[in-house]
C-alpha positions as CSV (number, residue, x, y, z in Angstrom):
1,X,-2.8,-7.8,-19.5
2,X,-5.8,-8.4,-17.9
3,X,-7.7,-5.0,-18.1
4,X,-10.2,-3.6,-15.7
5,X,-13.1,-0.5,-16.4
6,X,-12.7,2.5,-14.2
7,X,-14.4,5.6,-15.3
8,X,-13.9,5.2,-18.7
9,X,-10.9,3.7,-18.7
10,X,-9.2,0.6,-19.2
11,X,-6.4,0.3,-16.0
12,X,-4.1,-2.8,-16.2
13,X,-5.0,-5.0,-13.5
14,X,-1.5,-5.3,-12.1
15,X,0.0,-2.0,-11.3
16,X,3.6,-1.0,-11.2
17,X,4.3,-0.1,-7.2
18,X,7.3,2.2,-6.7
19,X,8.0,1.6,-3.4
20,X,11.1,-1.7,-3.7
21,X,13.0,-0.2,-6.8
22,X,16.0,-2.2,-7.2
23,X,18.7,-0.3,-5.3
24,X,22.5,0.0,-5.0
25,X,24.7,-1.2,-2.2
26,X,21.6,-1.9,-0.4
27,X,20.9,2.3,0.0
28,X,17.0,2.5,0.0
29,X,18.1,6.1,-1.4
30,X,20.1,5.0,-4.2
31,X,17.7,3.6,-6.6
32,X,19.6,1.7,-9.7
33,X,17.9,4.1,-12.4
34,X,19.1,2.1,-14.8
35,X,17.3,-1.4,-13.8
36,X,14.4,0.6,-13.1
37,X,14.2,2.2,-16.4
38,X,14.6,-1.3,-17.8
39,X,11.6,-2.7,-15.7
40,X,9.4,0.7,-16.7
41,X,9.8,-0.5,-20.4
42,X,9.3,-4.2,-20.4
43,X,5.9,-3.1,-18.2
44,X,4.9,-0.5,-21.1
45,X,5.7,-3.0,-23.7
46,X,3.4,-5.6,-21.6
47,X,0.7,-3.7,-20.8
48,X,1.1,-1.9,-17.7
49,X,0.0,1.4,-18.1
50,X,-0.7,2.3,-14.5
51,X,2.5,3.7,-12.3
52,X,2.4,4.2,-8.1
53,X,4.7,6.3,-6.6
54,X,4.5,8.5,-3.4
55,X,6.5,11.7,-1.9
56,X,8.6,9.5,0.7
57,X,9.3,6.3,-1.2
58,X,13.1,5.4,-1.0
59,X,14.1,8.3,0.6
60,X,12.1,10.6,-1.6
61,X,13.7,10.1,-5.0
62,X,11.0,7.4,-6.5
63,X,8.9,9.8,-7.8
64,X,12.1,11.4,-9.9
65,X,13.2,8.0,-11.0
66,X,9.5,6.9,-12.6
67,X,9.1,10.5,-14.0
68,X,12.5,9.8,-15.7
69,X,11.7,6.7,-16.6
70,X,8.0,7.3,-18.1
71,X,9.4,10.4,-19.6
72,X,9.7,9.0,-23.1
73,X,6.3,7.6,-23.4
74,X,3.2,9.6,-24.7
75,X,1.8,11.2,-21.7
76,X,-1.5,9.8,-22.7
77,X,-0.3,5.9,-23.3
78,X,0.1,5.8,-18.8
79,X,-1.6,6.6,-15.3
80,X,0.4,7.9,-12.9
81,X,-0.3,7.8,-9.4
82,X,1.3,9.5,-6.4
83,X,0.3,11.1,-2.7
84,X,0.2,13.7,-0.3
85,X,2.6,12.1,2.6
86,X,0.4,13.0,5.8
87,X,1.8,9.9,7.9
88,X,4.3,12.6,8.6
89,X,2.2,15.0,10.4
90,X,4.8,18.0,10.0
91,X,4.0,17.8,6.2
92,X,0.2,18.9,7.1
93,X,0.6,22.6,6.6
94,X,1.8,22.4,3.5
95,X,0.2,20.7,1.2
96,X,0.9,23.1,-1.9
97,X,4.6,23.6,-1.3
98,X,4.2,19.3,-1.5
99,X,2.0,18.9,-4.5
100,X,4.3,21.9,-6.7
101,X,7.4,20.2,-6.1
102,X,5.6,16.6,-7.2
103,X,4.5,18.0,-10.2
104,X,8.0,19.0,-10.9
105,X,10.2,15.8,-9.8
106,X,8.3,13.7,-11.9
107,X,7.7,16.3,-14.6
108,X,3.9,16.0,-15.1
109,X,1.5,18.6,-15.2
110,X,-1.2,16.8,-13.7
111,X,-1.3,13.6,-11.7
112,X,-3.9,10.8,-13.2
113,X,-4.5,9.9,-9.8
114,X,-3.6,11.3,-6.5
115,X,-3.9,9.9,-2.8
116,X,-4.9,11.2,1.2
117,X,-2.0,8.9,1.9
118,X,-1.8,6.2,4.7
119,X,-5.2,7.1,6.4
120,X,-4.8,6.3,10.2
121,X,-5.5,6.5,13.9
122,X,-2.0,8.5,13.8
123,X,-3.6,11.5,11.3
124,X,-6.6,11.1,11.1
125,X,-7.3,14.2,12.9
126,X,-4.6,16.3,11.2
127,X,-6.3,15.1,8.1
128,X,-10.3,16.2,8.9
129,X,-9.1,19.4,10.5
130,X,-10.0,22.5,8.2
131,X,-7.1,24.4,9.1
132,X,-4.9,22.8,6.9
133,X,-6.6,22.8,3.5
134,X,-5.5,19.8,2.7
135,X,-9.1,18.5,1.0
136,X,-9.6,21.9,-0.6
137,X,-6.3,22.7,-2.2
138,X,-6.8,19.2,-3.6
139,X,-10.4,19.0,-4.5
140,X,-9.1,22.8,-6.0
141,X,-6.7,20.9,-8.1
142,X,-8.8,18.1,-9.1
143,X,-11.1,20.8,-10.5
144,X,-8.2,22.9,-12.2
145,X,-7.4,20.0,-14.6
146,X,-4.1,18.8,-12.0
147,X,-5.8,16.0,-10.3
148,X,-7.8,13.6,-12.6
149,X,-9.1,11.5,-9.9
150,X,-8.7,11.8,-6.0
151,X,-8.4,8.6,-3.6
152,X,-6.9,7.7,-0.5
153,X,-5.1,4.8,1.2
154,X,-5.6,3.8,4.4
155,X,-4.1,1.4,7.4
156,X,-6.2,2.5,9.9
157,X,-8.9,0.3,11.9
158,X,-12.4,0.5,10.7
159,X,-13.5,3.4,12.9
160,X,-10.3,5.8,11.1
161,X,-12.2,4.4,7.8
162,X,-15.8,5.2,8.8
163,X,-14.4,8.7,9.7
164,X,-12.9,9.4,6.8
165,X,-15.6,8.2,4.6
166,X,-18.2,10.5,6.3
167,X,-16.1,13.4,6.1
168,X,-14.8,13.0,2.6
169,X,-16.4,9.6,1.3
170,X,-19.0,11.4,-1.8
171,X,-15.6,12.7,-3.4
172,X,-13.6,9.8,-2.7
173,X,-13.5,8.0,-6.5
174,X,-10.8,5.0,-5.2
175,X,-9.1,3.7,-1.6
176,X,-6.4,1.6,-1.5
177,X,-6.1,-1.0,0.8
178,X,-3.5,-3.6,2.5
179,X,-4.8,-6.8,1.4
180,X,-3.7,-10.6,0.9
181,X,-5.1,-13.6,2.1
182,X,-3.4,-13.4,5.1
183,X,-5.1,-9.5,5.9
184,X,-8.7,-10.8,4.5
185,X,-9.4,-11.4,8.8
186,X,-5.9,-9.6,9.8
187,X,-7.0,-6.1,9.1
188,X,-10.8,-6.7,8.7
189,X,-10.5,-6.2,5.2
190,X,-13.9,-7.9,4.8
191,X,-15.7,-5.4,6.4
192,X,-13.7,-2.7,5.4
193,X,-14.6,-3.6,1.7
194,X,-17.8,-3.9,2.7
195,X,-18.5,-0.4,4.1
196,X,-16.3,0.8,0.8
197,X,-18.6,-1.7,-1.6
198,X,-21.7,0.2,0.1
199,X,-20.5,3.3,-0.8
200,X,-18.9,2.5,-4.6
201,X,-16.1,2.9,-3.9
202,X,-13.4,0.4,-5.9
203,X,-10.7,-1.4,-4.5
204,X,-6.8,-0.8,-4.9
205,X,-5.1,-3.3,-3.3
206,X,-1.5,-2.5,-1.7
207,X,0.7,-5.2,-0.2
208,X,-0.7,-8.1,-2.3
209,X,2.4,-10.6,-1.0
210,X,2.5,-8.9,1.9
211,X,6.2,-7.2,1.9
212,X,7.4,-10.4,0.4
213,X,6.4,-12.9,3.2
214,X,3.4,-14.7,0.9
215,X,5.9,-15.3,-2.1
216,X,7.5,-18.7,-0.4
217,X,5.9,-20.5,2.1
218,X,6.8,-23.5,4.2
219,X,7.1,-26.5,2.4
220,X,4.1,-28.6,3.6
221,X,2.1,-25.1,2.4
222,X,3.5,-25.3,-1.2
223,X,3.1,-28.7,-1.3
224,X,-0.4,-28.5,-0.2
225,X,-1.0,-26.3,-3.0
226,X,0.8,-27.6,-5.5
227,X,-1.0,-30.4,-5.2
228,X,-4.3,-28.5,-6.6
229,X,-1.8,-26.4,-9.3
230,X,1.1,-27.9,-9.8
231,X,2.1,-25.4,-12.5
232,X,1.0,-22.1,-10.6
233,X,3.8,-20.3,-8.9
234,X,3.6,-19.7,-5.3
235,X,3.3,-16.4,-5.7
236,X,1.0,-16.0,-8.1
237,X,-1.3,-17.9,-5.3
238,X,-1.7,-14.4,-3.7
239,X,-2.9,-12.9,-7.4
240,X,-4.8,-14.8,-8.0
241,X,-6.9,-14.7,-4.7
242,X,-7.1,-10.9,-5.4
243,X,-8.5,-12.2,-9.0
244,X,-11.1,-13.9,-6.8
245,X,-12.3,-11.2,-5.2
246,X,-15.0,-8.7,-7.6
247,X,-14.5,-5.8,-5.6
248,X,-10.9,-5.3,-6.6
249,X,-10.3,-3.2,-8.9
250,X,-6.2,-2.6,-9.3
251,X,-3.6,-4.3,-7.9
252,X,-0.4,-2.9,-7.0
253,X,3.3,-5.0,-6.8
254,X,6.2,-3.2,-5.5
255,X,8.7,-5.6,-7.9
256,X,12.5,-5.3,-7.2
257,X,14.0,-6.8,-10.4
258,X,13.1,-7.7,-13.9
259,X,12.7,-11.4,-12.4
260,X,9.5,-10.9,-10.2
261,X,8.5,-7.9,-12.8
262,X,8.4,-10.7,-15.8
263,X,6.7,-13.2,-13.3
264,X,3.7,-10.9,-12.2
265,X,2.7,-10.0,-15.9
266,X,2.8,-13.7,-16.6
267,X,0.1,-14.1,-14.0
268,X,-1.9,-11.6,-15.3
269,X,-2.0,-12.6,-18.7
270,X,-5.3,-14.6,-18.1
271,X,-7.3,-14.8,-15.0
272,X,-7.6,-17.9,-12.6
273,X,-9.8,-17.0,-9.9
274,X,-9.7,-20.1,-7.3
275,X,-11.8,-22.6,-7.0
276,X,-14.2,-23.1,-3.8
277,X,-11.3,-25.7,-2.5
278,X,-8.6,-23.7,-3.3
279,X,-9.7,-20.4,-1.5
280,X,-10.4,-23.3,1.0
281,X,-6.8,-24.8,1.1
282,X,-5.6,-21.0,1.0
283,X,-7.9,-19.8,4.2
284,X,-6.2,-22.7,6.0
285,X,-2.8,-22.3,4.9
286,X,-3.3,-18.2,6.5
287,X,-4.5,-19.5,9.5
288,X,-1.1,-21.6,9.8
289,X,0.7,-18.6,9.1
290,X,-1.3,-16.0,11.3
291,X,-0.5,-18.7,14.5
292,X,2.9,-18.0,14.1
293,X,5.0,-15.6,16.2
294,X,5.5,-12.8,13.3
295,X,5.9,-9.1,13.1
296,X,4.0,-7.6,10.4
297,X,6.7,-5.1,8.8
298,X,6.0,-4.9,4.8
299,X,9.6,-2.9,4.7
300,X,7.6,0.4,4.0
301,X,11.0,2.5,5.3
302,X,8.9,5.2,7.0
303,X,10.4,4.2,10.1
304,X,14.1,4.7,8.4
305,X,14.0,8.3,7.4
306,X,12.5,8.6,11.5
307,X,15.3,6.5,13.1
308,X,18.1,9.3,15.1
309,X,20.1,5.7,14.8
310,X,19.9,5.4,11.1
311,X,19.0,1.7,12.4
312,X,17.7,-0.5,9.4
313,X,14.1,-1.3,10.9
314,X,12.9,-3.4,8.5
315,X,16.1,-5.6,8.2
316,X,16.3,-6.1,11.9
317,X,12.4,-6.8,11.7
318,X,13.6,-9.3,9.3
319,X,15.8,-11.3,11.2
320,X,13.5,-11.0,14.0
321,X,10.8,-12.7,12.4
322,X,13.1,-15.2,10.4
323,X,14.3,-16.1,14.0
324,X,11.4,-16.2,16.0
325,X,9.7,-18.4,13.3
326,X,12.3,-20.7,13.3
327,X,12.5,-21.5,16.8
328,X,8.7,-21.6,16.9
329,X,8.8,-24.6,14.0
330,X,11.7,-25.7,16.4
331,X,14.7,-25.2,14.8
332,X,17.8,-23.9,15.8
333,X,17.7,-19.9,14.4
334,X,21.2,-19.4,13.6
335,X,20.6,-17.0,10.5
336,X,19.8,-14.4,12.4
337,X,22.9,-13.9,15.2
338,X,25.2,-14.8,12.4
339,X,23.8,-12.2,10.5
340,X,23.6,-10.0,13.3
341,X,27.0,-10.3,13.7
342,X,27.8,-8.8,11.1
343,X,26.4,-5.4,11.7
344,X,28.4,-2.7,13.4
345,X,27.5,-2.2,16.9
346,X,25.8,1.1,16.6
347,X,23.6,-0.2,14.0
348,X,22.6,-3.2,15.8
349,X,18.6,-3.4,18.1
350,X,20.5,-2.5,21.5
351,X,21.2,1.0,19.4
352,X,17.4,2.0,19.6
353,X,16.8,4.7,21.5
354,X,13.1,4.0,22.4
355,X,12.6,7.4,21.3
356,X,9.5,5.7,19.4
357,X,9.6,8.4,16.5
358,X,9.5,5.3,13.7
359,X,6.5,4.4,15.7
360,X,4.9,7.7,14.8
361,X,5.1,6.7,11.3
362,X,4.5,3.3,10.8
363,X,1.7,2.4,9.3
364,X,1.9,-1.4,10.3
365,X,1.1,0.6,13.7
366,X,4.1,-2.2,15.5
367,X,5.4,-1.0,18.6
368,X,9.3,-1.1,16.9
369,X,10.7,0.0,21.0
370,X,9.6,-3.2,21.8
371,X,10.3,-5.1,19.2
372,X,13.7,-4.1,19.6
373,X,13.8,-4.8,23.1
374,X,12.9,-8.6,22.6
375,X,15.3,-8.9,20.0
376,X,18.0,-8.0,22.4
377,X,16.8,-10.1,24.8
378,X,16.0,-13.6,22.7
379,X,18.7,-12.7,20.3
380,X,21.6,-10.7,21.1
C-alpha cells in the first residue's frame, strides 16, 4: 500500500469510501452488513487505514455499519472521517445534536477527520452565518479532542470556495474535491487546486471514477489506452491520473463489492504516474467524453431521500444517460426503454412532481426536474 504523509501521520493513499457499500435487494438503505464487514477486513489486512462515511450515506445507515465493522480493531489502527450534513438546510441549527448522534452511531469517542459537508451555492450563506454556530461548535470539539483534523468538502464553484476559505481557510486542514480526469476542466478543479495549494491545504479526492463512469470506456478509447499500458485495467487509469497530481494526498473510492476493492488495492500497491504521452491520450479521451450528451450524476442518492414520490433518481438518470449516449453514438437505444417498462408507473420519470426538492440537495446542481421531463419526451 502506498502511504502519504499528513501532519506526522501515514495515511493510506487509497481511502475506503462508505457511500456505495454493498446493499440487499437494490435498497440503498439496506446495507449488506456481512459483505461490508468482509470488505473492511480485507481493507485493513491490506493496509487501508482511512475510512470515510457521512450522516446521509445509505439513508443514514453508513455510519452505524462502518462503526460496527471497525469495532474489532484497535482504535489507533485506523482513521475515521465523517461530516456535518449541511447539504440539507434543515440540519443547520442541529450541529450539536447531529455530532453527538454521530459519535453514538459509530461507537467512537472522537473523529480523526471531520468535514463541513458539500459546501456549495445552496448552503454557503448558512455555513457562514454565525447564528447557527457550526464553525464555533466544531472548533470547540477540536479543542476538546473529539475532532483531530477539521476540513471540508466542496462541490461549489470557485466563488463559493473562495468565500469559504476567506472565512475559515486558516483553520481548514484539508479539502475534499470531486476530482478525476473529466472534472479537471469540467468543474474547474485545476483552478481550485491552485487556490488550495497557495494556502497550504492538501487535497482529498472524491469520485475518482465519477460514479463509475470512468470504470468502462468506449471500445476505441479502451483500445487506445491498452496500447500504452497493455496490463493496466481501465479503472486503474483514473487512479494513475490522480497519482500524477502532487497536490493529492488522499483518494477515496466508494467500492460496492470485494472485486472492486481487491482491484483498487492492487492498483495502490505501487505508484505508476502517467508519462506525458499517456496524460495527453487520457485528456483527449476526456474531451471526447465531455462532448457527449450526459448528465453528471454521481449516484450519491441525496436526491432520493428528498423525493416525495420516492423515485430512484440516480437509476433513472443512469438510464437517461445510457439512452442519450447510445443515440448520440448512432445506436438504437433499446436498453433504457426495456428497463423503463419494468418500473412501476408511480416510479417512472412521468411521476415527477417537479417540486424540485431533489434539486435543493444535489451536489452536482443538476436540473433534475428538467431531466425527468426530457426523459419522458425522448424515451417514454
